[in-house]
Steps between C-alpha positions, in 0.01 A plus 500: 500500500552863595490754223793724410286793604449352845870447548583855402239635742641291784846628415372858485318482834807327638413460867338152517792321338747629762619292791414628845850484647675708236572498132797725432824313419807631676675580171209723404533690826874538440448638148249746643744602775778549243271729302428707809874515572569634152228761537653616828846531347359752253271661755789532746703689243206736434502565873829684436342728240449785748868482598597490132297817438647695794858372528592372152300689237475815716144567393337799671379370839180704512401387150583138582294512817196648324519283186554167678240570767235588240601211274478250785166628620354478148647157448359385833152626402541316169571166671141411596393577144761256371377246752141536381608457138690181589205365704257562214719358223548132416751358255387229258614222733281638782791649697508862614837533681778271376529625136580850623815360666641436150421846362539773763860428614648591160358855505580549869859380453565731206373803692698404811810505281417847361451642850872484574615679187505880505426623147624828357229731368544807279311694766629330813279686743397351833139463384593328173694250710199470729269416209743230379515350849122503536441327165757227555393441859128483418545251215725287721257505787194418288675195355631406844149531646354257247774250580490551877121475526498185287797346680364535853147430383633159392559411865123485553420292190783247492321293767158489673657386828579789736793322667658436163435858393689602810797290388484652151506846653790386716696388191420828326605719791824303546564551128434872545752518783765307307440730204559804720850380595660601170366860514629502857849486352453828312645702788812282483516536121495880543780487756716271284429698181615820668826338607571384143403829338182368338232770498164431657333593169676210325434268794126566502477475119648148526277410792198616299579240234606214727256544787223714354443313175664172605296470819174543314596235245567255784162593651325343203560156655204575731279425197589130542253489791150373427176688545270237649208691652356622173173691528228522240423867423148608593248544219557849361817537707554654842434873509757750622274585792472134602877460474565800722225403743656157542826671590358759739288241678810291565560625854826310552660642185379853571646503852835358388523752218406790726775401743751473217411844364520662843844343552624715212491805726815384677719807548816353352734506202653212299766303687778591259497866607580404859767240430678683219565813701493402868631148538837328473637200686846386612500136601771233510744743339270572202343834416159495329323800355132564559377337179685176577373509859148552361523175304624297798250675726219394268609136510539486878179686578294312240631142526280387794194630316601305191544181701166560671332462161599134502284442809224752427206256541642372830564854625147607406353211701715588800380862511137424415477562125622715216331813635704478820817482290417849371426629848819352647707650218379854574543468875853359473605768251381778731666361813832406338546834323463694824763275655728559201465875536604475866806292402620736222705418191838661561813290458430128496154539656355459150567126551268500804237685297520233226452222758204673665328559166573136416274397790222727373537349151377157615129594499541771234662249262177299500262792445500456122394137538240597760347775286483291183356201688233722655422635153451146370269414789301819444457417129351165603271684743379738230436208262298340780299823541461611135582199280781698334876480534686829460870411514618770262317797656603382847871474423479814287375674812807373684722640224298821517570528871872429459527771235308750709745418778787552254355834392455612860851381592640679199324824592593476867864413421533789255340742745732386780814516283405854397452595866837342577656714223647190335697540174692210348652731236643731765638207699667351191650845435673483840254701708384368840148384571275740688505497884127426505561187287767381743270556797179338374597222262545240780167569678320497165664172399433310821185658648320623189367150413339479846234746382416268211484192722259665745271614218516156337409320823169678562298357204655154537353468848149513349547196268260220595499165319477221760622149427146359531371728221800420281435126533130550424579700186743239369262213571198662336698624200627148439145366502373784282774452239435127483125552458547767233742280305265200514206712386703650216624157393148354507369788288781447247431125479126551450558758230 
């Protein structure tokens, strides 16, 4: 009869008791996807924070640009540190990721709610406001980082089977897209609120509660997923240097992250600034303002990409793997945007632009699945090479890259808006926008992202992880895990 100690060790090691063809029930994948959707509802609202600062709260633009850029850079640098802490820590049940999914969302949701409330200070100087923004944003982002790293790290430990991990990533990315639909309605909410005399300050305060806090509470359902690939911490723990070395030696991750960071140098501004001031549409006897058009434009141009997620594994096989999905996405984005610029946007041509970008969205809609799947494969490869799994530091590095991109985008956007002499306060006071804004906003909107796509493509071309090596890694890891579990069990029985 097996001892209790033996059973607990087998449960802790986890791998040998798993079936080869897959172990994750569909309901578990759906709960995980719902959690990701909730996170993206909140995250999508936070994506409007820059607009809230410039067009609703009327914070000083120079201060906002400096404060948010510095805050995002610091927060990005902090992400790998958070990842190392998560990798080195184990909860009493042996898990290192799932428990965080019950804790971090509460803090992140509360801060997301505070972001969209402009407080009154006794000394209401621009820099006092900037300090408030920095504090709230940093606390939000630190809590969000812990959740995000743990959430996407779960995709690599819910199953030892790479094909099933791909399906889990697929569920998660579909959930992320569904979660982004509600924030996509914010432009419509603004348009409707204006027509009914509801101020944007009140609107965003309500959205902060419903979407900011509410979305994060929904995201806690991701904790219903199970952490199956539990790893025994090394004697004495893994040093910081080892943790970082594991990350920097992961060539696939480093190249993907480099491409992502370089893509942040796209010379563009947020979509809302183009649609709000330059677009309107008269169709079938209806007149739509730019914000309403922006919402419909987002649906039309993004729908094919959303549907492509449903067939991501099939599409990857057709084009030769997940790496080629990333390559195809960059190439299509570059080509289609040049065509769009030649077509123009005046009158009803914006419909043609939406349809053209819809074609480009097919490969780009699958890039999230492709990147996360490649990350999972690379974590297996590093375990094969070093004997250690580093899910948290790997996905923290992804969060790090996305925040560096956000910081760069924020800095570039602010710099461009200053050059364009943009002032929301002047426009709301009845003054016209500057001639330079009118001239350059369209080229920046449609061609600016081309710069990012070209820079992103270069590192991706150097990714090398052939199918033969992937199969060898999976096969040998399976044998190694089984041998380690048997040896551990035998030691426990003898003792």
